C-alpha positions in Angstrom: 24.2 7.7 -14.6 25.6 5.7 -11.5 29.2 6.4 -10.6 32.2 4.7 -9.2 33.1 6.0 -5.9 35.7 5.5 -3.2 36.2 6.9 0.2 37.7 10.4 -0.2 40.8 9.4 1.9 41.4 6.2 -0.3 44.9 5.5 -1.3 43.4 4.3 -4.5 42.5 8.0 -5.5 46.4 9.0 -5.3 48.0 9.3 -8.7 50.5 6.8 -7.8 47.9 4.0 -7.8 47.7 2.5 -11.3 44.4 2.0 -13.0 44.3 0.1 -16.3 42.2 -2.1 -18.6 43.1 -5.4 -19.9 42.6 -7.9 -22.8 44.5 -10.9 -24.5 45.9 -11.5 -27.8 43.7 -14.7 -29.0 40.6 -13.0 -27.6 41.0 -9.6 -29.7 43.5 -9.7 -32.5 42.2 -11.8 -35.2 44.4 -11.9 -38.4 44.6 -15.6 -38.0 46.5 -15.9 -41.3 49.7 -13.7 -40.1 50.6 -16.1 -37.3 51.2 -19.8 -36.6 48.4 -21.9 -35.6 47.7 -22.4 -31.8 46.0 -24.8 -29.7 43.0 -22.8 -29.6 42.7 -22.7 -33.2 42.7 -26.4 -33.1 40.3 -26.5 -30.2 37.8 -24.3 -31.8 37.5 -26.9 -34.6 36.4 -29.7 -32.3 32.7 -30.1 -32.7 31.0 -29.1 -29.4 34.0 -27.5 -27.8 32.9 -23.9 -28.3 29.3 -22.9 -27.4 28.5 -20.9 -30.3 30.8 -22.8 -32.7 33.0 -19.6 -33.2 36.6 -19.2 -33.2 39.1 -16.3 -33.0 40.1 -15.9 -36.7 38.7 -12.4 -36.9 37.5 -11.5 -33.1 37.7 -8.0 -32.7 40.1 -7.1 -35.5 42.5 -5.5 -33.3 45.5 -6.2 -35.6 43.9 -4.0 -38.1 42.3 -1.5 -35.8 45.1 -1.2 -33.1 45.5 2.5 -33.7 41.8 3.3 -33.2 41.8 1.0 -30.1 44.9 2.8 -28.7 43.0 5.9 -29.0 39.9 4.5 -27.2 42.3 3.4 -24.4 44.1 6.8 -24.0 40.5 8.5 -24.1 39.5 6.4 -21.2 42.0 8.2 -19.2 43.6 5.1 -18.0 47.3 4.9 -16.5 48.1 1.5 -18.1 47.0 -1.2 -20.6 47.6 -4.9 -20.0 48.0 -6.9 -23.4 49.3 -10.1 -24.1 51.8 -11.5 -27.0 50.8 -14.1 -29.2 53.6 -16.6 -29.3 52.9 -17.9 -32.6 52.7 -14.1 -34.2 56.3 -13.6 -33.0 58.1 -16.7 -33.5 58.2 -19.4 -36.2 58.3 -23.2 -36.0 62.0 -23.2 -36.0 62.1 -21.1 -32.9 63.1 -18.0 -34.9 61.7 -14.5 -34.6 59.0 -13.3 -36.8 59.9 -9.9 -37.6 56.4 -8.7 -38.9 54.8 -10.0 -35.9 57.5 -8.3 -33.6 56.9 -4.9 -35.4 53.2 -5.2 -34.7 53.9 -5.2 -31.0 56.9 -2.7 -31.1 54.5 -0.2 -32.7 51.8 -0.9 -30.4 54.0 -0.3 -27.3 55.5 2.7 -28.8 52.0 4.4 -29.4 50.9 3.4 -25.9 54.0 4.8 -24.5 53.7 8.2 -26.5 50.2 8.4 -24.9 51.8 8.2 -21.4 50.2 4.8 -20.9 52.3 2.3 -19.0 52.6 -0.9 -21.0 51.9 -4.4 -19.0 53.0 -7.3 -21.2 51.8 -11.0 -20.5 54.1 -13.4 -22.5 51.7 -16.2 -22.3 47.9 -16.0 -22.1 46.9 -19.4 -23.2 47.8 -19.6 -26.7 50.5 -22.2 -27.3 51.6 -22.6 -30.9 50.1 -25.9 -32.2 53.5 -27.4 -33.2 54.5 -27.3 -29.5 51.5 -29.1 -28.5 52.2 -31.9 -31.1 55.4 -32.3 -29.4 53.6 -32.7 -26.1 52.8 -29.2 -25.2 53.1 -28.4 -21.4 53.4 -32.2 -20.7 56.8 -32.0 -22.3 59.3 -30.4 -20.0 61.1 -29.1 -23.3 58.1 -26.6 -23.7 59.3 -24.7 -20.6 62.8 -23.9 -22.2 61.0 -23.1 -25.7 59.2 -20.6 -23.5 62.4 -19.1 -22.1 63.8 -18.5 -25.5 60.6 -17.0 -26.6 60.8 -14.7 -23.6 64.3 -13.7 -24.5 63.4 -12.6 -28.1 60.3 -10.8 -26.9 62.0 -8.7 -24.0 65.0 -7.9 -26.2 62.7 -6.7 -28.9 60.2 -4.6 -26.6 62.9 -3.8 -24.0 62.3 -1.6 -21.0 59.7 0.7 -22.9 57.4 -2.1 -21.2 56.7 -1.1 -17.6 55.8 -4.7 -16.6 56.3 -8.2 -17.8 54.2 -11.0 -16.6 55.3 -14.6 -17.5 52.1 -16.6 -17.5 48.4 -15.6 -17.2 46.6 -18.1 -15.0 48.5 -21.2 -15.1 45.5 -23.0 -13.3 43.5 -22.4 -16.4 46.1 -23.8 -18.7 46.8 -26.8 -16.5 43.6 -27.8 -15.0 41.1 -26.5 -17.4 43.4 -27.6 -20.6 45.0 -30.8 -19.4 43.1 -32.0 -16.4 39.4 -31.8 -17.1 39.7 -30.7 -20.9 37.1 -27.9 -21.1 39.8 -25.6 -22.5 42.5 -26.1 -25.2 44.1 -28.4 -25.8 41.3 -30.5 -24.3 43.0 -33.2 -22.7 41.8 -35.0 -19.6 43.7 -36.9 -16.8 44.7 -35.6 -13.3 48.3 -36.6 -13.9 48.3 -34.5 -17.1 47.0 -31.5 -15.1 49.5 -31.8 -12.3 52.4 -32.2 -14.7 51.4 -29.4 -17.3 51.0 -27.1 -14.0 54.6 -28.0 -13.0 56.1 -27.2 -16.4 54.3 -24.1 -16.5 55.6 -23.0 -13.2 59.2 -24.2 -14.5 58.6 -21.9 -17.6 57.9 -19.0 -15.3 60.9 -19.5 -13.3 63.3 -19.9 -16.3 61.8 -16.8 -18.3 62.5 -14.7 -15.1 66.2 -15.6 -15.2 65.9 -14.3 -18.8 63.9 -11.1 -17.8 66.2 -10.3 -15.1 69.0 -10.1 -17.6 67.2 -8.5 -20.6 64.9 -5.9 -19.0 66.4 -5.2 -15.3 64.6 -2.2 -15.0 61.0 -3.5 -15.9 58.9 -5.1 -13.3 58.8 -8.8 -13.6 56.3 -11.2 -12.3 53.3 -13.6 -12.7 49.6 -13.5 -12.8 47.4 -16.0 -10.9 43.6 -16.5 -10.6 42.2 -17.2 -7.5 38.5 -18.1 -6.4 38.1 -17.9 -2.4 37.2 -21.2 -1.4 34.3 -21.6 1.0 32.8 -24.6 2.9 29.0 -25.6 1.9 28.4 -25.7 5.5 30.1 -25.2 8.9 30.6 -28.8 9.4 34.2 -30.1 9.9 34.1 -32.3 6.8 33.1 -29.4 4.5 35.5 -26.8 6.1 38.3 -29.4 5.3 36.9 -29.8 1.8 37.2 -26.0 1.2 40.9 -26.2 2.7 41.8 -29.1 0.4 40.3 -27.1 -2.7 42.2 -24.1 -1.7 45.4 -25.9 -1.6 44.7 -27.9 -5.0 43.1 -25.0 -7.1 44.9 -21.9 -5.5 47.8 -22.6 -3.6 49.3 -25.2 -6.1 50.5 -22.2 -8.0 51.2 -19.7 -5.3 53.2 -21.8 -2.8 55.8 -22.9 -5.0 56.3 -19.3 -6.2 56.7 -18.1 -2.4 58.0 -21.0 -0.5 59.5 -23.2 -3.1 57.2 -26.4 -2.2 53.7 -27.6 -3.2 51.0 -27.5 -0.6 50.5 -30.6 1.7 47.5 -31.8 -0.4 50.4 -33.3 -2.9 50.8 -35.9 -0.3 47.2 -37.0 -0.8 47.7 -37.8 -4.3 48.4 -41.2 -5.7 52.3 -41.4 -6.6 51.6 -41.7 -10.3 49.6 -38.4 -10.4 52.1 -36.6 -8.8 54.5 -34.3 -11.2 58.0 -35.3 -11.9 60.1 -32.5 -10.3 63.8 -32.0 -11.2 66.5 -31.5 -8.5 66.6 -27.9 -9.2 63.1 -27.0 -10.3 61.8 -25.6 -7.2 64.7 -23.3 -6.6 64.2 -22.0 -10.3 60.4 -21.8 -9.6 60.8 -19.8 -6.2 63.0 -16.9 -7.4 62.0 -13.4 -6.3 58.9 -11.7 -8.1 58.6 -8.0 -8.5 54.9 -8.3 -8.2 52.3 -11.0 -8.4 49.1 -10.2 -10.3 45.8 -11.5 -8.9 42.8 -12.2 -11.1 39.5 -12.4 -9.1 35.9 -12.9 -10.3 33.8 -15.0 -7.7 34.0 -17.5 -4.8 33.8 -21.1 -4.9 31.7 -23.5 -2.6 32.8 -26.8 -1.8 31.4 -29.7 0.3 33.1 -33.2 1.3 32.6 -36.0 -1.1 32.4 -38.3 1.8 35.8 -40.0 0.9 38.2 -37.4 2.1 38.1 -35.0 -1.0 35.9 -32.3 -2.3 33.3 -31.4 -4.7 32.3 -28.2 -5.9 28.8 -26.9 -5.4 26.3 -24.7 -7.6 26.2 -21.2 -6.5 23.5 -20.4 -3.8 23.7 -16.6 -3.4 22.4 -13.8 -5.7 22.8 -11.9 -7.6 24.7 -13.8 -10.3 26.4 -12.5 -13.6 25.6 -13.9 -16.8 28.4 -16.6 -16.2 26.3 -17.7 -13.4 28.9 -16.6 -10.6 28.1 -14.9 -7.5 28.8 -11.3 -7.0 30.8 -11.6 -3.7 32.7 -8.6 -3.0 33.4 -9.6 0.6 35.0 -12.6 -0.7 37.5 -10.5 -2.7 38.6 -8.6 0.2 38.7 -11.9 2.4 41.1 -13.3 -0.4 43.5 -10.3 -0.3 43.6 -10.1 3.3 44.3 -13.8 4.0 46.9 -13.9 1.5 48.5 -10.9 3.2 48.4 -12.5 6.6 49.7 -16.0 5.4 52.5 -15.3 3.0 55.4 -12.8 2.9 54.0 -11.4 -0.5 55.5 -9.0 -3.2 53.5 -6.0 -4.2 50.2 -7.0 -5.8 48.3 -5.9 -8.8 44.7 -6.8 -9.4 45.2 -7.5 -12.9 41.6 -8.8 -13.9 38.5 -8.1 -12.3 35.0 -7.7 -14.0 31.7 -9.2 -15.0 29.9 -10.4 -17.9 26.1 -9.2 -18.1 23.4 -9.6 -20.7 23.9 -6.1 -22.1 21.2 -4.4 -24.0 21.8 -1.5 -26.6 19.1 0.8 -26.3 18.8 4.2 -28.5 22.5 3.4 -29.2 23.6 3.3 -25.6 24.4 0.6 -23.2 23.3 1.1 -19.5 25.0 -1.6 -17.9 24.1 -0.7 -14.2 25.0 -4.2 -13.1 28.4 -4.1 -14.1 28.8 -0.7 -12.4 27.6 -2.0 -9.2 30.1 -4.9 -9.7 33.0 -2.5 -10.2 32.1 -0.4 -7.6 31.7 -3.1 -4.7 34.9 -4.7 -5.8 36.9 -1.5 -6.0 36.0 -0.9 -2.4 36.8 -4.5 -1.4 40.4 -3.7 -2.7 40.2 -0.5 -0.9 39.2 -2.2 2.3 42.1 -4.9 1.7 44.6 -1.9 1.5 43.5 -0.4 4.7 44.1 -3.6 6.3 47.8 -3.5 5.1 47.6 -5.1 1.8 50.3 -3.8 -0.7 48.3 -3.4 -3.8 49.7 -1.0 -6.5 47.0 -1.1 -9.1 43.7 -2.4 -10.6 43.0 -3.3 -14.0 39.3 -3.7 -15.3 38.5 -6.8 -17.4 38.1 -6.4 -20.1 38.7 -3.3 -22.3 36.1 -4.6 -24.9 33.7 -7.5 -25.6 35.7 -10.5 -27.2 36.2 -14.2 -27.7 35.5 -15.6 -24.3 37.1 -18.9 -24.7 34.9 -22.1 -24.6 31.9 -19.8 -24.5 32.9 -18.0 -27.9 31.2 -14.6 -28.2 28.1 -15.5 -26.1 29.3 -13.5 -23.1 30.4 -9.9 -22.9 32.8 -8.8 -20.2 33.8 -5.6 -21.8 33.4 -2.0 -20.7 33.3 -1.2 -24.6 30.6 -3.0 -26.7 31.8 -4.4 -29.7 29.4 -5.2 -32.6 31.0 -8.3 -34.2 29.6 -7.6 -37.6 30.6 -4.0 -38.0 33.4 -3.9 -35.4 32.1 -0.7 -34.2 33.2 0.0 -30.6 30.7 1.9 -28.5 31.5 2.8 -24.7 29.0 1.4 -22.2 28.0 3.4 -19.2 30.5 1.4 -17.2 33.3 2.8 -19.4 32.1 6.3 -18.6 31.8 5.5 -15.1 35.4 4.2 -14.8 36.7 7.2 -16.7 34.8 9.3 -14.4 36.4 7.8 -11.4 39.8 8.5 -12.8 39.2 12.1 -13.6 38.2 12.7 -10.3 41.5 11.4 -8.4 43.6 13.7 -6.2 
């Protein structure tokens, strides 16, 4: 079986470098009846919204099988587990705590901690309660304040047993995919919607950070952003400029306000009626210090000029491709990390998601997913190379622990290092899980 290997002198083989696995609530939990409806429940009922017509009502039955899943995580030998809280499982429509839902997460955190596993909690991984969407969702400024109240309840309930709190996961996806192009919940379409939703999400982060500083001062607190390294389709000045604009619009739109208290210069190219409404103190709230930034990376993106001063994204041109049709480009991962380090004064970083979907085959009860092992190996080494160039990276989380509901693609794509039979809910370690476990067993 192929192994995951790093240079013997790599800092990533030292015990203080954190290795983990990650999931999110809607993608694995199930137990739909025990929580409020969320925007993804509604979106899944829209004809054609989900490729296979599925939903998250059952998913991986994690709510019922959480103890088994904790044992699975512990047996992998990881240092940490990154999970998200389902807002609608722990709060009711009056904004009051749902004690049954809170107890589930308290028990989960306690069990993980008892195994010596550090708990990384994400407060928002896209599953906004539907009643808040009915009031405008992330287009309504008040949602940011509701999020801060939710963060207050959960951080007090879970406390400093949680090693790390992230406010948001990938606000780009919530804002751009959900409110601008409409391919994710809630399925709204409009450039102004996307820009305003992004601002309110960042404001929610800043307001929640104020709460977390008070309630859990000893826990690490920050945010998780996704990045696709932007490349020009050619070396022409027009395509190079297009890639720079795309980088600002898709990547730096979320990072620059956090670090510099301002939006990128691409803002000035947008029509006045598309630009977000920004309160007088918003940027100061948004740019308060983070203990860390989580980086999610899967692939690069290639852009060309549209001939009108803007950009268009191009289809992948390099092989190999994952089952998502994404290029496997570990050198773009290294470039991203080094470029961010050289350009900004960054807090410590975690690689909070990295992984790949492939068309896994079960042969004699085993899943020999060599392409995924190769993906992990090349990207772990890209992280090593970035660290050698001075980037302060504290840990790496494989996405994902198990196959799960892959949003608009339903159950048609499998990212897990653990295979899930959705009919029996049987979990089976893929060879990538065994390789990951082997890497952790051979650390210094």
